[in-house]
One Martini backbone bead per residue (centre of mass of N, CA, C, O) as a GRO file, in nm:
protein
  493
    1MET     BB    1 -10.832  -5.046  11.419
    2LYS     BB    2 -10.751  -5.012  11.732
    3LYS     BB    3 -10.639  -4.737  11.918
    4THR     BB    4 -10.375  -4.681  12.152
    5MET     BB    5 -10.302  -4.461  12.408
    6ILE     BB    6  -9.986  -4.374  12.566
    7SER     BB    7  -9.879  -4.266  12.877
    8ALA     BB    8  -9.657  -4.111  13.059
    9LEU     BB    9  -9.486  -4.220  13.375
   10VAL     BB   10  -9.355  -4.095  13.659
   11LEU     BB   11  -9.139  -4.268  13.889
   12SER     BB   12  -9.034  -4.337  14.182
   13ALA     BB   13  -8.824  -4.536  14.354
   14ALA     BB   14  -9.007  -4.585  14.604
   15SER     BB   15  -9.268  -4.675  14.444
   16LEU     BB   16  -9.079  -4.940  14.344
   17GLY     BB   17  -8.879  -5.033  14.577
   18LEU     BB   18  -8.626  -4.858  14.539
   19PRO     BB   19  -8.339  -4.713  14.552
   20ALA     BB   20  -8.190  -4.433  14.577
   21VAL     BB   21  -8.042  -4.200  14.351
   22ALA     BB   22  -7.790  -4.009  14.299
   23GLY     BB   23  -7.905  -3.712  14.143
   24PHE     BB   24  -8.241  -3.819  14.144
   25ALA     BB   25  -8.433  -3.601  14.233
   26PRO     BB   26  -8.712  -3.461  14.257
   27ALA     BB   27  -8.858  -3.149  14.099
   28TYR     BB   28  -9.087  -3.196  14.326
   29ALA     BB   29  -9.337  -3.181  14.543
   30ALA     BB   30  -9.532  -3.355  14.721
   31ALA     BB   31  -9.850  -3.424  14.715
   32PRO     BB   32 -10.119  -3.433  14.870
   33ALA     BB   33 -10.349  -3.630  14.981
   34VAL     BB   34 -10.658  -3.739  14.915
   35ALA     BB   35 -10.914  -3.751  15.152
   36GLY     BB   36 -11.182  -3.695  14.964
   37LEU     BB   37 -11.493  -3.661  14.857
   38PRO     BB   38 -11.724  -3.444  14.788
   39ASP     BB   39 -12.009  -3.287  14.935
   40PHE     BB   40 -12.303  -3.156  14.756
   41ALA     BB   41 -12.566  -3.120  14.923
   42ASP     BB   42 -12.551  -2.833  15.038
   43LEU     BB   43 -12.504  -2.685  14.778
   44VAL     BB   44 -12.760  -2.768  14.629
   45GLU     BB   45 -12.963  -2.659  14.836
   46ARG     BB   46 -12.867  -2.358  14.791
   47VAL     BB   47 -12.872  -2.331  14.450
   48GLY     BB   48 -13.114  -2.482  14.315
   49PRO     BB   49 -13.359  -2.261  14.324
   50ALA     BB   50 -13.205  -2.083  14.077
   51VAL     BB   51 -13.294  -2.317  13.894
   52VAL     BB   52 -13.437  -2.355  13.565
   53ASN     BB   53 -13.706  -2.426  13.358
   54ILE     BB   54 -13.731  -2.438  12.995
   55ARG     BB   55 -14.003  -2.366  12.774
   56THR     BB   56 -14.112  -2.394  12.434
   57THR     BB   57 -14.326  -2.232  12.187
   58GLU     BB   58 -14.561  -2.262  11.912
   59ARG     BB   59 -14.757  -2.132  11.651
   60ILE     BB   60 -15.007  -2.219  11.457
   61THR     BB   61 -15.052  -2.203  11.120
   62GLN     BB   62 -15.214  -2.224  10.821
   63ARG     BB   63 -14.973  -2.354  10.679
   64ASP     BB   64 -14.939  -2.593  10.871
   65VAL     BB   65 -15.220  -2.711  10.815
   66ASP     BB   66 -15.194  -2.749  10.512
   67ALA     BB   67 -14.946  -2.942  10.527
   68ALA     BB   68 -15.082  -3.162  10.692
   69GLY     BB   69 -15.315  -3.225  10.502
   70GLN     BB   70 -15.145  -3.306  10.260
   71ALA     BB   71 -15.001  -3.538  10.400
   72ASP     BB   72 -15.261  -3.707  10.454
   73GLU     BB   73 -15.347  -3.736  10.156
   74MET     BB   74 -15.096  -3.881  10.058
   75GLN     BB   75 -15.114  -4.119  10.255
   76GLU     BB   76 -15.394  -4.218  10.152
   77PHE     BB   77 -15.318  -4.265   9.856
   78LEU     BB   78 -15.099  -4.482   9.908
   79ARG     BB   79 -15.271  -4.682  10.057
   80ARG     BB   80 -15.494  -4.730   9.842
   81PHE     BB   81 -15.292  -4.788   9.578
   82PHE     BB   82 -15.047  -4.967   9.753
   83GLY     BB   83 -15.223  -5.115  10.021
   84GLY     BB   84 -15.509  -5.157   9.950
   85GLN     BB   85 -15.828  -5.187  10.026
   86MET     BB   86 -16.092  -5.064  10.183
   87PRO     BB   87 -16.316  -5.126  10.392
   88ARG     BB   88 -16.633  -5.146  10.388
   89GLY     BB   89 -16.750  -4.846  10.545
   90GLN     BB   90 -16.468  -4.719  10.595
   91ALA     BB   91 -16.319  -4.458  10.710
   92PRO     BB   92 -16.079  -4.257  10.697
   93ARG     BB   93 -15.792  -4.211  10.877
   94ARG     BB   94 -15.745  -3.918  11.074
   95ARG     BB   95 -15.574  -3.693  11.205
   96ASN     BB   96 -15.556  -3.440  11.431
   97LEU     BB   97 -15.566  -3.121  11.345
   98PRO     BB   98 -15.447  -2.837  11.383
   99THR     BB   99 -15.495  -2.509  11.491
  100PRO     BB  100 -15.491  -2.188  11.452
  101GLY     BB  101 -15.294  -2.076  11.736
  102GLN     BB  102 -15.180  -2.317  11.846
  103GLU     BB  103 -14.994  -2.462  12.101
  104ILE     BB  104 -14.665  -2.602  12.086
  105GLN     BB  105 -14.404  -2.781  12.168
  106ARG     BB  106 -14.052  -2.725  12.105
  107GLY     BB  107 -13.874  -2.703  12.384
  108ILE     BB  108 -13.585  -2.753  12.604
  109GLY     BB  109 -13.430  -2.624  12.912
  110SER     BB  110 -13.211  -2.400  13.081
  111GLY     BB  111 -13.157  -2.193  13.385
  112PHE     BB  112 -13.083  -1.875  13.562
  113VAL     BB  113 -13.082  -1.669  13.840
  114VAL     BB  114 -12.932  -1.319  13.874
  115SER     BB  115 -13.193  -1.193  14.019
  116ALA     BB  116 -13.448  -1.098  14.236
  117ASP     BB  117 -13.623  -0.954  13.978
  118GLY     BB  118 -13.593  -1.188  13.725
  119TYR     BB  119 -13.333  -1.255  13.591
  120VAL     BB  120 -13.239  -1.466  13.303
  121LEU     BB  121 -13.013  -1.723  13.201
  122THR     BB  122 -12.926  -1.842  12.870
  123ASN     BB  123 -12.949  -1.975  12.568
  124ALA     BB  124 -13.015  -1.888  12.254
  125HIS     BB  125 -13.098  -2.175  12.138
  126VAL     BB  126 -13.344  -2.220  12.334
  127VAL     BB  127 -13.517  -1.943  12.210
  128ASP     BB  128 -13.512  -2.005  11.919
  129GLY     BB  129 -13.821  -1.944  11.753
  130ALA     BB  130 -13.998  -1.858  11.975
  131ASP     BB  131 -14.320  -1.752  12.093
  132GLU     BB  132 -14.292  -1.893  12.377
  133VAL     BB  133 -14.179  -1.851  12.728
  134TYR     BB  134 -14.114  -2.076  13.001
  135VAL     BB  135 -14.081  -2.060  13.362
  136THR     BB  136 -13.963  -2.297  13.606
  137LEU     BB  137 -13.961  -2.364  13.927
  138THR     BB  138 -13.899  -2.567  14.199
  139ASP     BB  139 -14.203  -2.490  14.312
  140LYS     BB  140 -14.382  -2.495  14.026
  141ARG     BB  141 -14.371  -2.225  13.921
  142GLU     BB  142 -14.514  -2.043  13.642
  143PHE     BB  143 -14.373  -1.831  13.372
  144LYS     BB  144 -14.387  -1.578  13.154
  145ALA     BB  145 -14.144  -1.479  12.934
  146LYS     BB  146 -13.917  -1.223  12.850
  147VAL     BB  147 -13.725  -1.144  12.565
  148LEU     BB  148 -13.467  -0.914  12.566
  149GLY     BB  149 -13.229  -1.103  12.441
  150ALA     BB  150 -13.024  -1.246  12.165
  151ASP     BB  151 -12.694  -1.409  12.112
  152ALA     BB  152 -12.559  -1.623  11.883
  153ARG     BB  153 -12.249  -1.589  11.899
  154ALA     BB  154 -12.254  -1.641  12.230
  155ASP     BB  155 -12.504  -1.794  12.336
  156VAL     BB  156 -12.701  -1.556  12.468
  157ALA     BB  157 -12.977  -1.501  12.706
  158VAL     BB  158 -13.244  -1.277  12.817
  159LEU     BB  159 -13.469  -1.287  13.086
  160LYS     BB  160 -13.811  -1.200  13.212
  161ILE     BB  161 -13.970  -1.212  13.534
  162ASP     BB  162 -14.284  -1.193  13.722
  163SER     BB  163 -14.328  -1.286  14.072
  164GLY     BB  164 -14.386  -1.068  14.311
  165GLY     BB  165 -14.086  -1.127  14.413
  166LYS     BB  166 -13.827  -1.264  14.558
  167LEU     BB  167 -13.550  -1.437  14.428
  168PRO     BB  168 -13.346  -1.677  14.380
  169TYR     BB  169 -12.979  -1.650  14.335
  170LEU     BB  170 -12.679  -1.626  14.175
  171THR     BB  171 -12.343  -1.609  14.205
  172ILE     BB  172 -12.090  -1.443  14.063
  173GLY     BB  173 -11.800  -1.552  13.925
  174ASP     BB  174 -11.443  -1.633  13.862
  175PRO     BB  175 -11.300  -1.808  13.607
  176ASN     BB  176 -10.997  -1.711  13.630
  177LYS     BB  177 -10.971  -1.867  13.927
  178SER     BB  178 -10.987  -2.119  13.809
  179ARG     BB  179 -10.903  -2.472  13.806
  180VAL     BB  180 -10.756  -2.732  13.696
  181GLY     BB  181 -10.936  -2.995  13.871
  182GLU     BB  182 -11.187  -2.867  13.969
  183TRP     BB  183 -11.474  -2.874  14.121
  184VAL     BB  184 -11.800  -2.931  13.963
  185ILE     BB  185 -12.141  -2.830  13.877
  186ALA     BB  186 -12.457  -2.935  13.734
  187ILE     BB  187 -12.775  -2.775  13.656
  188GLY     BB  188 -13.082  -2.933  13.516
  189SER     BB  189 -13.292  -3.061  13.212
  190PRO     BB  190 -13.245  -3.354  13.115
  191PHE     BB  191 -13.497  -3.473  12.934
  192ASN     BB  192 -13.688  -3.309  13.142
  193LEU     BB  193 -13.520  -3.346  13.408
  194GLU     BB  194 -13.556  -3.189  13.680
  195ASN     BB  195 -13.299  -3.104  13.882
  196THR     BB  196 -13.022  -3.213  13.769
  197VAL     BB  197 -12.723  -3.355  13.907
  198THR     BB  198 -12.380  -3.295  13.823
  199SER     BB  199 -12.031  -3.403  13.817
  200GLY     BB  200 -11.681  -3.265  13.824
  201ILE     BB  201 -11.423  -3.136  13.624
  202ILE     BB  202 -11.183  -2.934  13.513
  203SER     BB  203 -11.011  -2.981  13.202
  204ALA     BB  204 -11.026  -2.683  13.073
  205LYS     BB  205 -10.909  -2.366  12.958
  206ALA     BB  206 -10.958  -2.179  12.699
  207ARG     BB  207 -11.117  -2.335  12.470
  208ASP     BB  208 -11.066  -2.370  12.130
  209THR     BB  209 -11.362  -2.418  11.899
  210GLY     BB  210 -11.433  -2.149  11.708
  211ASP     BB  211 -11.563  -1.960  11.886
  212LEU     BB  212 -11.601  -1.658  12.013
  213LEU     BB  213 -11.541  -1.809  12.277
  214PRO     BB  214 -11.370  -1.923  12.534
  215LEU     BB  215 -11.390  -2.239  12.695
  216ILE     BB  216 -11.512  -2.456  12.938
  217GLN     BB  217 -11.382  -2.762  13.024
  218SER     BB  218 -11.556  -3.068  13.106
  219ASP     BB  219 -11.688  -3.385  13.281
  220VAL     BB  220 -11.970  -3.293  13.288
  221ALA     BB  221 -12.282  -3.403  13.261
  222VAL     BB  222 -12.428  -3.330  12.933
  223ASN     BB  223 -12.755  -3.278  12.796
  224PRO     BB  224 -13.038  -3.257  12.663
  225GLY     BB  225 -13.154  -2.963  12.853
  226ASN     BB  226 -12.883  -2.831  12.983
  227SER     BB  227 -12.904  -2.591  12.835
  228GLY     BB  228 -12.832  -2.287  13.025
  229GLY     BB  229 -12.695  -2.395  13.259
  230PRO     BB  230 -12.499  -2.415  13.537
  231LEU     BB  231 -12.162  -2.366  13.642
  232ILE     BB  232 -12.041  -2.482  13.964
  233ASN     BB  233 -11.874  -2.411  14.241
  234LEU     BB  234 -11.793  -2.477  14.575
  235LYS     BB  235 -11.906  -2.175  14.648
  236GLY     BB  236 -12.172  -2.127  14.458
  237GLU     BB  237 -12.057  -2.025  14.188
  238VAL     BB  238 -12.097  -1.901  13.879
  239ILE     BB  239 -11.878  -1.980  13.574
  240GLY     BB  240 -12.105  -2.100  13.370
  241ILE     BB  241 -12.257  -2.192  13.054
  242ASN     BB  242 -12.410  -2.452  12.939
  243SER     BB  243 -12.382  -2.543  12.580
  244GLN     BB  244 -12.189  -2.803  12.497
  245ILE     BB  245 -12.080  -3.095  12.306
  246ALA     BB  246 -11.869  -3.374  12.249
  247THR     BB  247 -11.992  -3.575  11.972
  248LEU     BB  248 -12.098  -3.883  11.781
  249SER     BB  249 -12.416  -3.958  11.900
  250GLY     BB  250 -12.556  -3.700  12.078
  251GLY     BB  251 -12.430  -3.776  12.339
  252TYR     BB  252 -12.255  -3.818  12.616
  253ASN     BB  253 -11.868  -3.833  12.610
  254GLY     BB  254 -11.702  -3.647  12.847
  255ILE     BB  255 -11.753  -3.361  12.697
  256SER     BB  256 -11.783  -3.016  12.801
  257PHE     BB  257 -11.925  -2.679  12.758
  258ALA     BB  258 -11.860  -2.341  12.873
  259ILE     BB  259 -11.948  -2.019  12.931
  260PRO     BB  260 -11.804  -1.766  13.051
  261ILE     BB  261 -11.950  -1.549  13.282
  262ASP     BB  262 -11.807  -1.281  13.211
  263GLU     BB  263 -11.884  -1.281  12.913
  264ALA     BB  264 -12.193  -1.317  12.943
  265MET     BB  265 -12.241  -1.055  13.105
  266ARG     BB  266 -12.156  -0.854  12.888
  267VAL     BB  267 -12.380  -0.938  12.701
  268ALA     BB  268 -12.626  -0.901  12.894
  269ASP     BB  269 -12.602  -0.599  12.945
  270GLN     BB  270 -12.673  -0.520  12.653
  271LEU     BB  271 -12.945  -0.670  12.628
  272LYS     BB  272 -13.084  -0.506  12.864
  273LYS     BB  273 -13.052  -0.217  12.728
  274SER     BB  274 -13.101  -0.300  12.385
  275GLY     BB  275 -13.126  -0.613  12.269
  276LYS     BB  276 -12.818  -0.584  12.178
  277VAL     BB  277 -12.497  -0.636  12.016
  278THR     BB  278 -12.192  -0.464  12.001
  279ARG     BB  279 -11.913  -0.464  11.776
  280GLY     BB  280 -11.603  -0.482  11.668
  281ARG     BB  281 -11.397  -0.345  11.381
  282LEU     BB  282 -11.141  -0.357  11.124
  283GLY     BB  283 -11.102  -0.509  10.830
  284VAL     BB  284 -10.975  -0.809  10.854
  285GLN     BB  285 -10.753  -1.074  10.778
  286ILE     BB  286 -10.634  -1.370  10.948
  287GLY     BB  287 -10.349  -1.563  11.061
  288GLU     BB  288 -10.135  -1.805  11.118
  289LEU     BB  289  -9.811  -1.848  11.265
  290ASN     BB  290  -9.531  -2.003  11.191
  291LYS     BB  291  -9.229  -2.081  11.307
  292ASP     BB  292  -9.052  -2.028  11.052
  293VAL     BB  293  -9.160  -1.747  10.986
  294ALA     BB  294  -9.092  -1.616  11.257
  295GLU     BB  295  -8.786  -1.658  11.231
  296SER     BB  296  -8.751  -1.505  10.958
  297LEU     BB  297  -8.874  -1.222  11.096
  298GLY     BB  298  -8.742  -1.215  11.405
  299LEU     BB  299  -8.902  -1.383  11.598
  300LYS     BB  300  -8.922  -1.565  11.900
  301ASN     BB  301  -9.217  -1.640  11.809
  302ASN     BB  302  -9.562  -1.761  11.701
  303LYS     BB  303  -9.694  -1.526  11.806
  304GLY     BB  304  -9.989  -1.409  11.665
  305ALA     BB  305 -10.123  -1.211  11.378
  306GLU     BB  306 -10.167  -1.234  11.045
  307VAL     BB  307 -10.204  -1.015  10.781
  308THR     BB  308 -10.392  -1.104  10.474
  309GLN     BB  309 -10.620  -0.857  10.490
  310VAL     BB  310 -10.732  -0.532  10.362
  311GLU     BB  311 -10.994  -0.334  10.370
  312PRO     BB  312 -11.108  -0.095  10.190
  313GLY     BB  313 -11.177   0.172  10.417
  314SER     BB  314 -11.115   0.066  10.673
  315PRO     BB  315 -10.995   0.100  10.985
  316ALA     BB  316 -10.722  -0.038  10.908
  317ASP     BB  317 -10.658   0.129  10.659
  318LYS     BB  318 -10.671   0.417  10.801
  319GLY     BB  319 -10.448   0.326  11.026
  320GLY     BB  320 -10.205   0.143  10.856
  321LEU     BB  321 -10.261  -0.142  10.798
  322ARG     BB  322 -10.079  -0.433  10.675
  323VAL     BB  323  -9.984  -0.655  10.473
  324GLY     BB  324  -9.783  -0.873  10.688
  325ASP     BB  325  -9.851  -0.809  10.944
  326VAL     BB  326  -9.778  -0.867  11.302
  327VAL     BB  327  -9.991  -0.911  11.562
  328ILE     BB  328  -9.876  -0.879  11.919
  329LYS     BB  329 -10.071  -0.636  12.010
  330TYR     BB  330 -10.362  -0.524  12.218
  331ASN     BB  331 -10.365  -0.286  12.420
  332GLY     BB  332 -10.096  -0.443  12.551
  333LYS     BB  333 -10.191  -0.730  12.467
  334ASP     BB  334 -10.122  -1.034  12.410
  335ILE     BB  335 -10.087  -1.248  12.124
  336ASP     BB  336 -10.104  -1.593  12.124
  337ARG     BB  337 -10.354  -1.617  11.938
  338PHE     BB  338 -10.513  -1.529  11.657
  339ALA     BB  339 -10.806  -1.535  11.788
  340ASP     BB  340 -10.767  -1.319  12.005
  341LEU     BB  341 -10.802  -1.070  11.824
  342THR     BB  342 -11.096  -1.110  11.750
  343ARG     BB  343 -11.208  -1.097  12.046
  344MET     BB  344 -11.095  -0.819  12.122
  345VAL     BB  345 -11.239  -0.652  11.902
  346LEU     BB  346 -11.533  -0.745  11.954
  347GLY     BB  347 -11.498  -0.622  12.266
  348THR     BB  348 -11.497  -0.348  12.128
  349ALA     BB  349 -11.607  -0.041  12.116
  350PRO     BB  350 -11.736   0.146  11.905
  351GLY     BB  351 -11.500   0.426  11.854
  352SER     BB  352 -11.253   0.319  11.965
  353LYS     BB  353 -10.916   0.357  12.060
  354SER     BB  354 -10.652   0.160  11.918
  355THR     BB  355 -10.356  -0.044  11.983
  356LEU     BB  356 -10.126  -0.182  11.747
  357THR     BB  357  -9.879  -0.420  11.763
  358VAL     BB  358  -9.639  -0.454  11.507
  359TRP     BB  359  -9.455  -0.658  11.280
  360ARG     BB  360  -9.213  -0.464  11.085
  361LYS     BB  361  -8.935  -0.506  10.938
  362GLY     BB  362  -8.804  -0.616  11.229
  363ALA     BB  363  -9.019  -0.429  11.394
  364PRO     BB  364  -9.195  -0.250  11.621
  365VAL     BB  365  -9.530  -0.113  11.557
  366ASP     BB  366  -9.757   0.147  11.601
  367VAL     BB  367 -10.118   0.126  11.553
  368HIS     BB  368 -10.384   0.350  11.501
  369VAL     BB  369 -10.736   0.273  11.576
  370THR     BB  370 -11.074   0.309  11.479
  371VAL     BB  371 -11.328   0.133  11.577
  372GLY     BB  372 -11.572  -0.038  11.441
  373GLU     BB  373 -11.873  -0.184  11.327
  374ALA     BB  374 -12.020  -0.488  11.330
  375ASP     BB  375 -12.149  -0.697  11.077
  376PRO     BB  376 -12.289  -1.003  11.072
  377ASP     BB  377 -12.322  -0.996  10.733
  378ASN     BB  378 -12.026  -0.915  10.708
  379LYS     BB  379 -11.794  -1.036  10.453
  380VAL     BB  380 -11.504  -1.101  10.391
  381ALA     BB  381 -11.299  -1.229  10.200
  382GLY     BB  382 -11.201  -1.522  10.138
  383ARG     BB  383 -11.008  -1.731  10.026
  384PRO     BB  384 -10.758  -1.787   9.851
  385GLY     BB  385 -10.712  -1.763   9.532
  386GLY     BB  386 -10.661  -1.858   9.155
  387LYS     BB  387 -10.536  -1.632   9.005
  388LYS     BB  388 -10.396  -1.564   8.711
  389GLY     BB  389 -10.163  -1.419   8.534
  390GLU     BB  390 -10.092  -1.204   8.307
  391LYS     BB  391  -9.952  -1.119   8.034
  392LYS     BB  392  -9.641  -0.987   7.966
  393ASP     BB  393  -9.406  -0.784   7.820
  394GLU     BB  394  -9.211  -0.915   7.982
  395ALA     BB  395  -8.960  -1.119   8.022
  396PRO     BB  396  -8.864  -1.389   8.172
  397ALA     BB  397  -8.664  -1.535   8.342
  398SER     BB  398  -8.440  -1.800   8.268
  399ALA     BB  399  -8.411  -1.867   8.577
  400VAL     BB  400  -8.405  -2.043   8.865
  401ASN     BB  401  -8.412  -1.979   9.180
  402ALA     BB  402  -8.343  -2.093   9.502
  403LEU     BB  403  -8.671  -2.083   9.562
  404GLY     BB  404  -8.823  -2.151   9.276
  405PHE     BB  405  -8.827  -1.890   9.085
  406VAL     BB  406  -9.011  -1.725   8.821
  407VAL     BB  407  -8.980  -1.374   8.741
  408SER     BB  408  -9.157  -1.058   8.698
  409ASP     BB  409  -9.258  -0.761   8.626
  410LEU     BB  410  -9.472  -0.525   8.683
  411THR     BB  411  -9.704  -0.342   8.566
  412ALA     BB  412  -9.851  -0.041   8.597
  413ALA     BB  413 -10.140  -0.153   8.586
  414GLN     BB  414 -10.103  -0.375   8.805
  415LYS     BB  415 -10.032  -0.187   9.036
  416ARG     BB  416 -10.291  -0.028   9.039
  417GLU     BB  417 -10.483  -0.271   9.081
  418LEU     BB  418 -10.318  -0.366   9.358
  419GLY     BB  419 -10.185  -0.126   9.523
  420VAL     BB  420  -9.873  -0.108   9.429
  421SER     BB  421  -9.511  -0.033   9.403
  422GLY     BB  422  -9.432  -0.340   9.390
  423GLY     BB  423  -9.307  -0.633   9.283
  424VAL     BB  424  -9.380  -0.971   9.167
  425ILE     BB  425  -9.437  -1.224   8.923
  426VAL     BB  426  -9.522  -1.546   8.872
  427GLU     BB  427  -9.432  -1.778   8.610
  428ASP     BB  428  -9.272  -2.003   8.780
  429THR     BB  429  -9.205  -2.331   8.943
  430ASP     BB  430  -8.976  -2.481   9.182
  431GLY     BB  431  -8.906  -2.667   9.426
  432PRO     BB  432  -8.985  -2.501   9.705
  433ALA     BB  433  -9.221  -2.345   9.578
  434GLU     BB  434  -9.377  -2.589   9.470
  435ALA     BB  435  -9.398  -2.748   9.746
  436ALA     BB  436  -9.568  -2.497   9.882
  437GLY     BB  437  -9.791  -2.413   9.641
  438LEU     BB  438  -9.682  -2.231   9.442
  439ARG     BB  439  -9.777  -2.004   9.160
  440GLN     BB  440  -9.889  -1.881   8.900
  441GLY     BB  441  -9.967  -1.529   8.977
  442ASP     BB  442  -9.822  -1.470   9.209
  443ILE     BB  443  -9.738  -1.222   9.453
  444LEU     BB  444  -9.432  -1.067   9.544
  445LEU     BB  445  -9.345  -0.840   9.826
  446MET     BB  446  -9.155  -1.001  10.036
  447LEU     BB  447  -8.815  -1.037  10.188
  448ASN     BB  448  -8.728  -1.051  10.488
  449ASN     BB  449  -8.874  -0.753  10.545
  450GLN     BB  450  -8.838  -0.679  10.237
  451ASP     BB  451  -8.891  -0.514   9.971
  452ILE     BB  452  -9.006  -0.573   9.647
  453VAL     BB  453  -8.920  -0.415   9.342
  454ASP     BB  454  -8.791  -0.638   9.151
  455ALA     BB  455  -8.647  -0.898   8.978
  456LYS     BB  456  -8.350  -0.821   9.016
  457GLN     BB  457  -8.353  -0.771   9.319
  458PHE     BB  458  -8.469  -1.044   9.412
  459ASN     BB  459  -8.252  -1.236   9.285
  460ALA     BB  460  -8.020  -1.109   9.447
  461ALA     BB  461  -8.134  -1.174   9.732
  462VAL     BB  462  -8.147  -1.482   9.695
  463ALA     BB  463  -7.845  -1.532   9.637
  464LYS     BB  464  -7.771  -1.438   9.959
  465LEU     BB  465  -7.880  -1.667  10.087
  466ASP     BB  466  -7.904  -1.901  10.343
  467PRO     BB  467  -7.937  -2.248  10.313
  468LYS     BB  468  -7.977  -2.286  10.646
  469ARG     BB  469  -8.210  -2.069  10.606
  470ALA     BB  470  -8.514  -1.955  10.620
  471ALA     BB  471  -8.752  -1.786  10.422
  472ALA     BB  472  -8.961  -1.499  10.399
  473VAL     BB  473  -9.262  -1.484  10.197
  474LEU     BB  474  -9.475  -1.252  10.054
  475VAL     BB  475  -9.802  -1.362   9.945
  476ARG     BB  476 -10.018  -1.290   9.673
  477ARG     BB  477 -10.366  -1.399   9.643
  478GLY     BB  478 -10.566  -1.216   9.520
  479SER     BB  479 -10.686  -1.058   9.831
  480GLN     BB  480 -10.446  -1.218   9.965
  481ALA     BB  481 -10.193  -1.264  10.230
  482GLN     BB  482  -9.883  -1.467  10.287
  483HIS     BB  483  -9.660  -1.635  10.457
  484PHE     BB  484  -9.363  -1.809  10.351
  485SER     BB  485  -9.148  -2.093  10.409
  486LEU     BB  486  -8.822  -2.100  10.265
  487ARG     BB  487  -8.563  -2.313  10.148
  488PRO     BB  488  -8.288  -2.295   9.995
  489ALA     BB  489  -8.123  -2.416   9.745
  490PRO     BB  490  -7.847  -2.561   9.678
  491ALA     BB  491  -7.577  -2.517   9.509
  492ALA     BB  492  -7.438  -2.625   9.239
  493LYS     BB  493  -7.133  -2.827   9.172
   0.00000   0.00000   0.00000
């Protein structure tokens, strides 16, 4: 069944032909009427020559030739034995096989010149795996380009061409000054149709799509071949590199994304200097903080990043960052969304000293860390595991507490293994704890910013909780830890 979404629209009394009602004046000034649509012709004429077409090729290897020959032989075998006899005297038809070293076209894309001496920006995925890259200007001159470097994480690549003279180039703009609703254009080579211009507006800024960088969202038509081309404002400045689309069919569906040009240029500068990009690393895993947990911890809002794991020996570990800390600032900048912390750290030069302001035990604490260097292949432990606790010598408590836990003390050996000085292990769950997905073997480390020492202290603290307020419990499972918000069950009458 087709679902229709209906948006609310506030109308003034005058717009409906009704008399004004006292006390119900609009809370905003009327916006000026739109005089007309912009004419992009002069803008395109000015910036168009700096946009280029990029085609890539690959060389045929002997292995490719052998594979193609085997495919032909198999096809002929199937035809002869399952598709009827060949006419007498007719030789089998075979396609012309490529020869080793032959260049064949691999893909197409777009790019743009950013300096008169021939530096070109495009997407990393446009040139990925190519043996040769060719850049074609609007005047039909074609040059073989040298790939100075490509960074897959940011999807940015830098090329260099030698034209023998000054080239037209685009001015770099400031995407932070762009506004949602502002007109923009894209120029590129969709479906290899060179110098195609499309227009639209900025739909959203800093759109988090799970990529390394927050992207500019627009409704400018972008299709295969547009990748790597510029997103340009009405001043003629490039504010983004068109990179991807949101689609169910593979074609343009009204939503496209561009890499902010300021972020792309930071990557490009490193690629020009060294051919690679170095990024910062803390050695932690983080998660999103929900509203109930934030309230239970005494935070005013759920902004920030919760530390769910600290890698032993990592920069974070050496700096004193702890599991359960909520990072609310990085070098004085607020962490609005937990993904912001990842981007800020990755953008920090290895070896830099950074200050993280964390919320710990109900108060802000500054933690000073020397940022390490990220290894693109180094992955910290995955999602929380499901290891169950071993049987203890101590007998579990006989009753379920108000949060739904039956807990027991950790043995000395378990504390050494876990690297903790206190905490309790869950023997059974019921009520709120069971509903939240907590289970046997989970380790409880903190309750409402206070360390859990042992089972007796924990149960006593739970007994004093206000059933009208949710409590924050720091739970460790496997190698990760996370806060859970639980509301105590009311006492039985």
